[in-house]
N, C-alpha and C positions, 0 to 999 in steps of 0.2 A: 719532583726531584729538586734538591737544592743545587744551585749553581754558583757557589761562592768562588771567587778567584783563588788561585793557588796561594797568593800572598795572604789573602784574608783567612783562608783555612789554616795555614801554617801558624800564623800569629794568634788566631783564635785558640788553637790548641795550646800554644805556648803560654798564653796569658790566662786561659781558663776562666774567662768572663770577668776578671777583675779589671778595673779601669786603669790603675796606675796613676801616677801624678802627671800634671801637665809638663813639668820640667823634664821628667823622665821620657815622656812620649816624644817631646820635641828633640831631645838629645839623641834618641835612637831612630830618628826619622820615622816614627810611628805617628799617625795623625793624632792630634791632641783631642781629649774629650772636651765637651762644651762646658763642663764644670769640673772642678777638681774633686776626685773621689775621696772617700774616707778610708783611712788605714784600717786593716784588719785588727780586730780586738777593741775597736772604738765603737760604742753603741750610741747611735743618735736617735734611737727610738723605733717603735714598731707600728705606730698608728698613722692614719691618714689625717689626723687632727690638724697638723700644721700645713697640709697641702692646700694650694689654691683650689677653689671649687672645681675648676675644669678637670683636675686630676683625681678627684674623689670618685670612688665606686658609686655608680648610679644606674638605674634602668633608663634606657634610651630607645628612641625609635631607630630601627635598623632593618632596612629592607634587604633581604637576601634570599637565595635559593639553598643556602646551606641547611643541613639537618640540625635539629635542636641538639645542643650539646657540643657543637663544633666551636673551636676557638679560632678567631680570625684576628690577626695582628696587622695593624697599619703602622709600619715603621716610621714613615715621615710624619704622621700625626701624633705618634707616641701614645697610641691607644691599643688595648687588647679588648676584644669583644667576645663574650660567651653567648652564643646564639640561643634565644629562648623560643623563637617562633619565626614565622615569615616576616614579621615587621618589628620584632623586639629583641633586645639583647641587654645583658649587663655589661657596662663599659668600665674598664679599669685604666687608670693612668699608669704608664710604665716608663722605665728608662730603657734605652735601646743601645745598640752598638754604635760607636763613633764612626766617622767617615773612614771608609776602607774596610770596615768590619761588618757592614750591614749585608743582609742577604734576603732572598725570597725563595719560596717554594712550599711544598707540602710535606709534613711529617706526621708522626703519631707519638703520643706520650708512651714511652716504653718502660719507664721506671719512676716511681714516686718515693720520696724520702722525707721524713720529718726530722727537723733539726740536723741536717747532714753535716758530717765532718768536711773539712776543707784541707786539701793537700796541694800546695802550690807546686807546679811542675818545675823541673830543673832550670828551664829557660827563664822563668820568672825569678827564681832564687838568684840566678846569675845577675839579673838586672837590679834586684832589690834584696841584697844579702841579709838585710835586717829582718826579713819576713820569717815567721815561724815555719818550720818544716811540716807541721801538722797542727791543725786547730780543731778542737772538738766543737761539735754543734752547740749553739747557744747564742745569747746576745753578743753582738760584736763580730759574729762570723759573717763573712761577705756573702755567703749563700742564704743567709737569713733562716727563717723558720721552716720553710718547705722548699723542695726542689723537685722539678719534673723534667726528666731527660727527654730530649726530642730525637727519636729514631736512634741511629748509631752515631750521630754527630757529637761534637763537643759542646753543643748548645743546650741551654736549659731555660726554663721559666723558673724563676726562684725569687726568694725574698731578698732583703738587703739590710745592711746595718746603717744605711745612709738615705733616709727618706727624702732628703733635700735634692737628691739626684733624679727623682721621678720627673719626667718631662724633658729630660736631657739625653744627649748621646754620649754615653760614658764607657760602656762595656766593650768587650771584645766579641760581641755578637749575641750574647744572651739577653733575655728580657727580664727585667727586675720589677717587682712590685713591693710596696711597703708590706711588712710582715702580716698585719691584720688582713690585708687584701689577698695575699698569696695563700694564707690559711683558708680564707673563704673560698677562693677558686679551687684549691686542692680538694676541699670537701665536696665540690660539685662535679668534678671530672674524674672518670676512672682511667686506668691504664688502657690504651687503645684509642683514646680520644684523638680525633683528627685536628691538626693544627695547620692553618693556612696563613703563611706569612706573605703579606703584600708589600713589596718594596719598589717604589717608583720615584 
């Protein structure tokens, strides 16, 4: 069961996984991200080509008792693991929620969408009135190429229009991958997949 604070849950819902700018976060007394996010509509690429090696998708040694196909997220390390067996996993570099928006618990993937549309909530529009009221899925969309909803929460595993934010704490609680990687992960996991988020 997820145990986010009331503050975290309220603002996660309000900001719907987008990071916002550092100046905005500080002015609203919201913890600042570790790197400035990219505005919606700006496409900084889809591939992991520009990522440091540590954030690139790769098979790794991973000892666990989780069933094959389980997703395990380590928020502090900025990694998502897709378990392949008792001692192996595919590891993906991710961007995570900034301070105050991180959480831990167990959920399941309840919905999968390709090139999802993005609708900023009213609270976000109030803070950033220049944002579009609706953005069609495609390059530049903050949710990227794929999105996977986690339970009945506001959180998702999704792509990004800002690959340079991988390895950073930027979002309002969602987990972002470069589009090439989220497409790969999306193709490997069905609805119902168990997702374990470790936050320490």
